C-alpha positions as CSV (number, residue, x, y, z in Angstrom):
1,X,-35.4,2.5,-7.4
2,X,-38.5,0.8,-5.9
3,X,-38.0,-2.8,-5.1
4,X,-39.9,-5.7,-3.7
5,X,-38.5,-7.0,-0.5
6,X,-36.1,-9.9,-0.5
7,X,-37.0,-12.6,2.0
8,X,-33.5,-13.0,3.2
9,X,-33.7,-9.8,5.3
10,X,-36.2,-11.5,7.5
11,X,-33.8,-13.5,9.4
12,X,-34.1,-13.5,13.1
13,X,-31.0,-12.8,15.2
14,X,-29.7,-15.9,17.1
15,X,-28.5,-14.5,20.3
16,X,-28.2,-17.2,23.0
17,X,-27.8,-15.3,26.3
18,X,-30.7,-15.2,28.8
19,X,-29.9,-11.6,29.4
20,X,-31.1,-8.8,27.1
21,X,-30.2,-9.9,23.6
22,X,-31.6,-6.9,21.6
23,X,-29.3,-4.1,22.6
24,X,-31.6,-1.1,22.3
25,X,-34.8,-0.1,24.0
26,X,-38.0,-0.3,21.9
27,X,-40.7,2.2,22.8
28,X,-44.2,1.8,21.5
29,X,-47.4,3.9,21.6
30,X,-50.7,3.3,19.8
31,X,-52.7,6.3,18.7
32,X,-56.6,6.5,19.2
33,X,-57.0,5.9,15.4
34,X,-55.1,2.6,15.8
35,X,-51.8,3.6,14.2
36,X,-48.8,2.2,16.1
37,X,-45.8,4.3,16.8
38,X,-42.3,2.9,17.4
39,X,-39.2,4.8,18.6
40,X,-35.9,3.1,19.0
41,X,-33.1,5.4,20.2
42,X,-29.6,4.3,19.4
43,X,-26.2,6.0,18.5
44,X,-26.3,7.1,14.9
45,X,-24.6,10.6,14.7
46,X,-27.7,12.6,13.6
47,X,-29.3,10.0,11.4
48,X,-32.7,8.4,11.8
49,X,-34.1,5.5,9.8
50,X,-37.8,5.8,9.2
51,X,-40.5,3.5,7.9
52,X,-44.2,3.4,7.4
53,X,-44.9,-0.3,7.8
54,X,-48.2,-1.3,6.2
55,X,-49.8,-4.7,7.2
56,X,-50.7,-5.6,3.7
57,X,-48.8,-8.0,1.3
58,X,-49.5,-10.6,-1.3
59,X,-51.0,-12.6,1.7
60,X,-54.1,-10.3,1.5
61,X,-54.7,-10.8,-2.3
62,X,-57.4,-13.4,-2.0
63,X,-59.8,-12.1,-4.7
64,X,-59.6,-13.9,-8.2
65,X,-57.9,-11.8,-10.7
66,X,-56.5,-9.3,-8.2
67,X,-53.0,-10.6,-7.3
68,X,-50.0,-8.1,-7.3
69,X,-52.0,-5.1,-6.0
70,X,-49.9,-4.8,-2.7
71,X,-46.8,-4.4,-4.9
72,X,-48.8,-2.2,-7.3
73,X,-49.4,0.2,-4.5
74,X,-45.8,0.3,-3.7
75,X,-45.6,2.2,-7.0
76,X,-48.9,4.0,-6.9
77,X,-48.4,5.6,-3.5
78,X,-45.7,7.9,-5.0
79,X,-48.2,9.3,-7.5
80,X,-48.7,12.5,-5.4
81,X,-51.5,14.1,-3.3
82,X,-53.5,17.3,-3.6
83,X,-51.0,19.0,-1.4
84,X,-47.9,17.8,-3.1
85,X,-47.8,16.5,-6.7
86,X,-45.3,13.7,-7.6
87,X,-42.9,16.2,-9.2
88,X,-43.1,18.6,-6.3
89,X,-42.6,15.7,-3.9
90,X,-39.3,14.7,-5.7
91,X,-38.1,18.3,-5.6
92,X,-38.8,18.5,-1.8
93,X,-36.8,15.3,-1.4
94,X,-33.9,16.7,-3.3
95,X,-33.9,19.8,-1.0
96,X,-33.9,17.6,2.0
97,X,-31.3,15.3,0.7
98,X,-33.4,12.2,1.2
99,X,-33.5,9.2,-1.0
100,X,-36.6,7.1,-0.2
101,X,-37.4,3.5,-1.2
102,X,-40.1,0.8,-0.7
103,X,-40.5,-2.8,-0.8
104,X,-43.3,-5.4,-0.7
105,X,-43.3,-9.0,0.5
106,X,-45.8,-11.6,1.5
107,X,-47.0,-9.9,4.6
108,X,-46.2,-6.2,4.3
109,X,-45.4,-3.1,2.2
110,X,-42.9,-0.7,3.6
111,X,-41.8,2.8,2.8
112,X,-38.5,3.6,4.3
113,X,-35.7,6.1,4.1
114,X,-32.9,7.7,6.2
115,X,-33.2,11.2,7.4
116,X,-31.0,13.6,9.3
117,X,-32.6,14.9,12.5
118,X,-33.1,18.4,11.2
119,X,-35.0,17.2,8.2
120,X,-37.1,14.7,10.1
121,X,-40.1,16.9,10.7
122,X,-40.5,17.9,7.1
123,X,-39.8,14.4,5.9
124,X,-42.5,12.8,8.1
125,X,-45.0,15.4,7.1
126,X,-44.3,14.3,3.4
127,X,-44.7,10.7,4.3
128,X,-47.9,11.1,6.3
129,X,-49.4,13.1,3.5
130,X,-48.5,10.3,1.1
131,X,-50.2,7.4,2.9
132,X,-53.2,9.5,4.0
133,X,-54.1,11.6,1.0
134,X,-53.1,9.8,-2.2
135,X,-54.7,11.6,-5.2
136,X,-55.3,8.6,-7.5
137,X,-56.2,9.1,-11.1
138,X,-56.8,6.7,-14.0
139,X,-53.8,8.0,-15.6
140,X,-51.7,7.2,-12.6
141,X,-53.0,3.6,-12.7
142,X,-52.2,3.2,-16.4
143,X,-48.8,4.6,-16.1
144,X,-47.7,2.6,-13.1
145,X,-49.2,-0.6,-14.4
146,X,-46.9,-0.3,-17.3
147,X,-44.0,0.0,-15.0
148,X,-45.0,-3.1,-13.0
149,X,-45.5,-5.1,-16.1
150,X,-41.9,-4.0,-17.1
151,X,-40.7,-5.2,-13.7
152,X,-42.4,-8.6,-14.2
153,X,-40.9,-9.1,-17.7
154,X,-37.4,-8.7,-16.2
155,X,-38.1,-11.7,-13.9
156,X,-38.8,-13.9,-16.9
157,X,-35.1,-14.1,-17.6
158,X,-34.3,-15.3,-14.0
159,X,-34.5,-19.1,-13.7
160,X,-34.2,-18.9,-9.8
161,X,-37.4,-16.8,-9.8
162,X,-39.3,-19.3,-11.9
163,X,-38.3,-22.2,-9.8
164,X,-39.4,-20.4,-6.6
165,X,-42.7,-19.5,-8.0
166,X,-43.4,-23.1,-9.2
167,X,-42.4,-24.5,-5.8
168,X,-44.8,-21.9,-4.1
169,X,-47.6,-22.9,-6.3
170,X,-47.1,-26.5,-5.6
171,X,-46.6,-26.2,-1.8
172,X,-49.8,-24.1,-1.3
173,X,-53.1,-25.0,-3.0
174,X,-55.4,-22.5,-1.2
175,X,-53.5,-19.8,0.7
176,X,-52.2,-16.6,-1.3
177,X,-48.6,-17.5,-0.4
178,X,-48.9,-19.6,-3.5
179,X,-48.2,-16.5,-5.6
180,X,-45.3,-14.0,-5.6
181,X,-45.6,-10.4,-4.6
182,X,-45.5,-9.4,-8.3
183,X,-48.7,-11.4,-8.9
184,X,-49.8,-13.5,-11.9
185,X,-49.1,-12.2,-15.4
186,X,-52.8,-12.1,-16.5
187,X,-53.6,-10.0,-13.4
188,X,-50.7,-7.6,-14.1
189,X,-51.8,-7.2,-17.7
190,X,-55.2,-6.2,-16.6
191,X,-54.0,-3.5,-14.2
192,X,-54.2,-0.6,-16.6
193,X,-58.0,-0.8,-16.4
194,X,-58.3,-1.4,-12.7
195,X,-58.7,2.2,-11.5
196,X,-61.9,1.3,-9.5
197,X,-60.5,-1.6,-7.8
198,X,-57.3,0.3,-7.0
199,X,-59.4,2.9,-5.1
200,X,-61.0,0.0,-3.2
201,X,-57.7,-1.5,-2.4
202,X,-56.4,1.8,-1.0
203,X,-59.5,2.5,1.0
204,X,-59.4,-1.1,2.4
205,X,-55.8,-1.4,3.4
206,X,-54.3,2.0,3.8
207,X,-55.9,2.6,7.2
208,X,-54.2,3.8,10.4
209,X,-54.9,0.4,12.1
210,X,-52.8,-1.3,9.5
211,X,-50.0,1.0,9.9
212,X,-46.8,1.0,12.1
213,X,-44.6,4.0,11.9
214,X,-40.9,3.6,13.1
215,X,-38.1,6.0,14.0
216,X,-34.7,4.4,14.7
217,X,-31.6,6.3,15.4
218,X,-30.6,9.6,17.0
219,X,-33.9,10.6,18.5
220,X,-35.4,10.5,22.1
221,X,-38.7,8.8,22.7
222,X,-40.6,11.9,23.8
223,X,-39.5,13.9,20.9
224,X,-40.2,11.1,18.4
225,X,-43.7,10.4,19.8
226,X,-44.6,14.1,19.6
227,X,-43.4,14.3,16.0
228,X,-45.3,11.2,15.0
229,X,-48.5,12.2,16.8
230,X,-48.3,15.6,15.1
231,X,-48.3,14.0,11.6
232,X,-50.3,10.7,12.1
233,X,-52.7,11.5,14.9
234,X,-55.2,13.1,12.5
235,X,-55.3,10.1,10.1
236,X,-59.0,9.2,9.9
237,X,-60.1,5.5,10.0
238,X,-62.6,4.6,7.4
239,X,-65.1,1.7,8.0
240,X,-64.4,-1.0,5.5
241,X,-64.8,-4.8,5.1
242,X,-61.6,-6.9,4.7
243,X,-61.8,-10.3,3.0
244,X,-60.6,-13.3,5.2
245,X,-57.4,-15.0,4.3
246,X,-58.1,-18.7,3.5
247,X,-56.5,-21.4,5.7
248,X,-54.2,-23.8,3.9
249,X,-55.1,-27.5,4.5
250,X,-52.4,-29.8,5.9
251,X,-50.0,-31.3,3.4
252,X,-50.3,-35.1,3.6
253,X,-47.8,-36.4,1.0
254,X,-44.6,-35.2,-0.6
255,X,-44.9,-33.1,-3.8
256,X,-42.6,-32.5,-6.7
257,X,-42.4,-30.1,-9.6
258,X,-39.9,-29.6,-12.6
259,X,-39.1,-26.4,-14.4
260,X,-37.5,-27.1,-17.8
261,X,-35.4,-24.1,-18.8
262,X,-34.2,-23.6,-22.4
263,X,-30.4,-22.4,-22.4
264,X,-27.2,-23.0,-20.8
265,X,-27.9,-22.2,-17.0
266,X,-26.9,-24.1,-13.9
267,X,-29.4,-26.7,-12.7
268,X,-31.2,-25.8,-9.4
269,X,-32.8,-27.6,-6.5
270,X,-35.4,-26.0,-4.1
271,X,-36.8,-28.0,-1.2
272,X,-39.5,-26.6,1.0
273,X,-41.3,-27.7,4.1
274,X,-44.5,-26.1,5.4
275,X,-43.8,-24.7,8.9
276,X,-46.0,-22.8,11.4
277,X,-46.5,-19.1,11.5
278,X,-44.0,-17.1,13.5
279,X,-44.8,-17.3,17.3
280,X,-42.1,-15.8,19.6
281,X,-43.2,-18.2,22.3
282,X,-42.9,-21.5,20.2
283,X,-39.8,-23.4,21.1
284,X,-40.2,-25.6,18.0
285,X,-39.8,-22.5,15.8
286,X,-36.8,-21.4,17.9
287,X,-35.3,-24.9,17.2
288,X,-35.9,-24.5,13.5
289,X,-34.1,-21.2,13.6
290,X,-31.1,-22.9,15.1
291,X,-31.4,-25.8,12.4
292,X,-31.2,-23.0,9.8
293,X,-27.9,-21.8,11.2
294,X,-26.6,-25.3,11.5
295,X,-27.4,-26.3,7.9
296,X,-27.1,-23.0,6.0
297,X,-24.8,-20.7,7.9
298,X,-21.4,-19.7,6.4
299,X,-20.0,-22.7,8.2
300,X,-23.2,-24.8,7.9
301,X,-23.2,-28.5,7.2
302,X,-24.9,-28.1,3.8
303,X,-22.8,-25.2,2.8
304,X,-19.7,-27.1,3.7
305,X,-20.6,-30.4,2.1
306,X,-22.2,-29.1,-1.1
307,X,-19.7,-26.3,-1.9
308,X,-16.5,-27.3,-0.3
309,X,-16.4,-31.1,0.3
310,X,-18.2,-32.5,-2.8
311,X,-17.9,-29.3,-4.9
312,X,-21.2,-29.8,-6.7
313,X,-22.9,-26.4,-5.8
314,X,-22.3,-22.8,-6.5
315,X,-24.6,-21.5,-3.9
316,X,-26.6,-22.6,-1.0
317,X,-29.2,-20.5,0.9
318,X,-32.7,-20.5,2.5
319,X,-34.2,-20.8,5.9
320,X,-37.4,-20.2,7.7
321,X,-39.6,-17.3,6.3
322,X,-41.1,-16.3,9.6
323,X,-44.5,-15.4,8.1
324,X,-47.8,-14.2,9.6
325,X,-49.4,-17.4,8.5
326,X,-47.9,-20.8,8.2
327,X,-45.1,-20.5,5.6
328,X,-42.1,-22.3,4.4
329,X,-38.6,-23.4,5.5
330,X,-36.5,-23.6,2.3
331,X,-33.2,-25.0,1.0
332,X,-32.2,-23.6,-2.3
333,X,-29.2,-24.9,-4.2
334,X,-27.6,-23.6,-7.4
335,X,-25.6,-26.5,-8.8
336,X,-22.5,-26.6,-11.0
337,X,-23.3,-27.6,-14.6
338,X,-23.7,-31.4,-14.9
339,X,-24.2,-32.0,-11.2
340,X,-26.9,-34.4,-10.1
341,X,-29.8,-33.0,-8.3
342,X,-30.6,-36.4,-6.8
343,X,-27.2,-36.2,-5.0
344,X,-28.3,-32.9,-3.5
345,X,-31.5,-34.4,-2.2
346,X,-29.4,-37.3,-0.8
347,X,-27.1,-35.0,1.1
348,X,-29.9,-32.9,2.5
349,X,-31.5,-36.1,3.8
350,X,-28.2,-37.2,5.3
351,X,-27.7,-33.9,7.1
352,X,-31.3,-33.8,8.5
353,X,-30.8,-37.4,9.7
354,X,-27.5,-36.3,11.4
355,X,-29.4,-33.5,13.3
356,X,-32.0,-35.9,14.3
357,X,-29.3,-38.3,15.5
358,X,-27.9,-35.6,17.8
359,X,-25.7,-32.6,17.2
360,X,-22.4,-32.4,19.0
361,X,-22.6,-29.9,21.9
362,X,-19.4,-28.2,20.8
363,X,-20.7,-27.7,17.3
364,X,-23.9,-26.4,18.7
365,X,-22.1,-23.8,20.8
366,X,-19.9,-22.7,17.9
367,X,-23.0,-22.2,15.8
368,X,-24.6,-20.1,18.6
369,X,-21.5,-18.0,19.0
370,X,-21.1,-17.3,15.3
371,X,-24.7,-16.3,14.9
372,X,-24.5,-14.1,18.1
373,X,-21.6,-12.0,16.9
374,X,-22.7,-11.9,13.3
375,X,-26.1,-10.6,14.5
376,X,-24.5,-8.0,16.8
377,X,-22.3,-6.6,13.9
378,X,-25.5,-6.1,11.9
379,X,-27.2,-4.1,14.6
380,X,-24.9,-1.2,14.6
381,X,-26.8,0.2,11.6
382,X,-30.2,2.0,12.2
383,X,-31.7,0.6,8.9
384,X,-30.9,-3.0,10.1
385,X,-32.4,-2.4,13.5
386,X,-35.5,-1.0,11.8
387,X,-35.9,-4.2,9.7
388,X,-35.5,-6.4,12.8
389,X,-38.0,-4.4,14.9
390,X,-40.5,-3.8,12.1
391,X,-40.6,-7.3,11.0
392,X,-40.9,-8.7,14.6
393,X,-43.7,-6.3,15.5
394,X,-45.6,-7.1,12.3
395,X,-45.8,-10.7,13.5
396,X,-47.5,-10.0,16.7
397,X,-44.6,-9.7,19.0
398,X,-44.5,-6.9,21.6
399,X,-41.0,-5.4,22.3
400,X,-40.3,-7.8,25.1
401,X,-40.8,-10.7,22.9
402,X,-37.9,-9.7,20.7
403,X,-35.6,-10.6,23.5
404,X,-37.8,-13.6,24.5
405,X,-37.5,-15.3,21.2
406,X,-33.7,-14.8,21.0
407,X,-33.4,-16.2,24.5
408,X,-35.7,-19.2,23.5
409,X,-33.3,-20.0,20.6
410,X,-30.5,-19.9,23.0
411,X,-32.2,-22.5,25.3
412,X,-32.7,-25.1,22.7
413,X,-30.6,-28.3,23.3
414,X,-29.8,-31.1,20.9
415,X,-32.9,-33.2,21.8
416,X,-35.4,-30.3,21.3
417,X,-33.6,-29.5,18.0
418,X,-33.9,-33.1,16.8
419,X,-37.6,-33.3,17.8
420,X,-38.4,-30.1,15.9
421,X,-36.6,-31.2,12.7
422,X,-38.3,-34.7,12.9
423,X,-41.7,-33.0,13.3
424,X,-41.5,-30.3,10.7
425,X,-38.8,-31.1,8.1
426,X,-40.4,-34.5,7.3
427,X,-40.9,-36.3,4.0
428,X,-44.7,-36.0,3.8
429,X,-44.5,-32.3,4.5
430,X,-42.0,-31.7,1.8
431,X,-42.2,-30.0,-1.7
432,X,-39.2,-30.4,-4.1
433,X,-38.5,-28.5,-7.2
434,X,-35.9,-29.0,-9.9
435,X,-34.9,-26.6,-12.6
436,X,-33.4,-28.5,-15.4
437,X,-31.6,-26.9,-18.4
438,X,-32.4,-27.9,-21.9
439,X,-30.5,-27.4,-25.0
440,X,-31.9,-24.7,-27.4
441,X,-33.2,-26.0,-30.7
442,X,-31.0,-25.4,-33.6
443,X,-32.0,-22.8,-36.1
């Protein structure tokens, strides 16, 4: 099943030790055509997680009427090539025993799978052919546009989706982060007739300099690079113009929005602050990462107060998105029926004030320790390692910066934490959204 990427996977590991935090070596090489190759050897008993990480997401959809195309291509790229039609590709994958997937988010589109080492050469050949030689036809565009529209319709039954989209559209007035990866409905409805633009989008963005190919698992660097150079070294770059992404103006006053939802659903509150783009050398972002764990971790202050102590919430989540351009730090709360959204806002303000007032050293260290071991447990899986490495490198970090950011998080003290929260999670930089259930009209 093709899926668009949930933001929750883009959470940075909080490992406080100044020594090496990321436990595996990350080897990189850039081909003359601009394609970046990444090999991360780790114990995985013959398994290798693979990904083609394309630097194109909804962030790049700046032309009016053309939202949703990054996600559209997540579907279209499986349409087949002159060498391997879609049906033949699926047969080859069955022979290899590989189930592939793809997802799209704000900043990227990723095609990923897990292969055994014996099948890796054949698998990467199929993937290289897919991104380099798409045989796109008007029929492919019409068919996949229908599938995308069906995916969009499913979201219409999800109140959380609607609230998030309304908050995004309120928090951003200029930047494409204002819309979701699926795009606006009118643009999706027009996709069946967008064959010419689809060809333009493919030629513009599916270029080797926008690609990062990763192998993570039971493979040595030399063998991995030789394999990737074999399949991606001949990818020809095509001269093309790329539209600039507009810069979002600073927010100068708090913003609010309300979604009224017909039916018996739990009320929701989403609070979002605009925060800087990810920078592995920025101590303020490292402090916000720590604030995320303090507020929203399994033993976080908001989690504890809203769910356990006051028992007014069913779920609490959120955090810093870590985007290529300035993005959001969010707190999302699903309330129990009848609970007061204003009380949620008051508790959020109280807990932010408590951080600014100073976090107890013992609590700070417990938070670090819990995050450290939780992250280490996740990093025993090649797919999880691939997500961490791929997302970090997409955001301009060289391999050394992976450790550097984690070490920076570990160096944040209570004063630096308080200063970052005061600076970024402030009232005039805040967008608040409520989802309010309404009774259905009687027939």
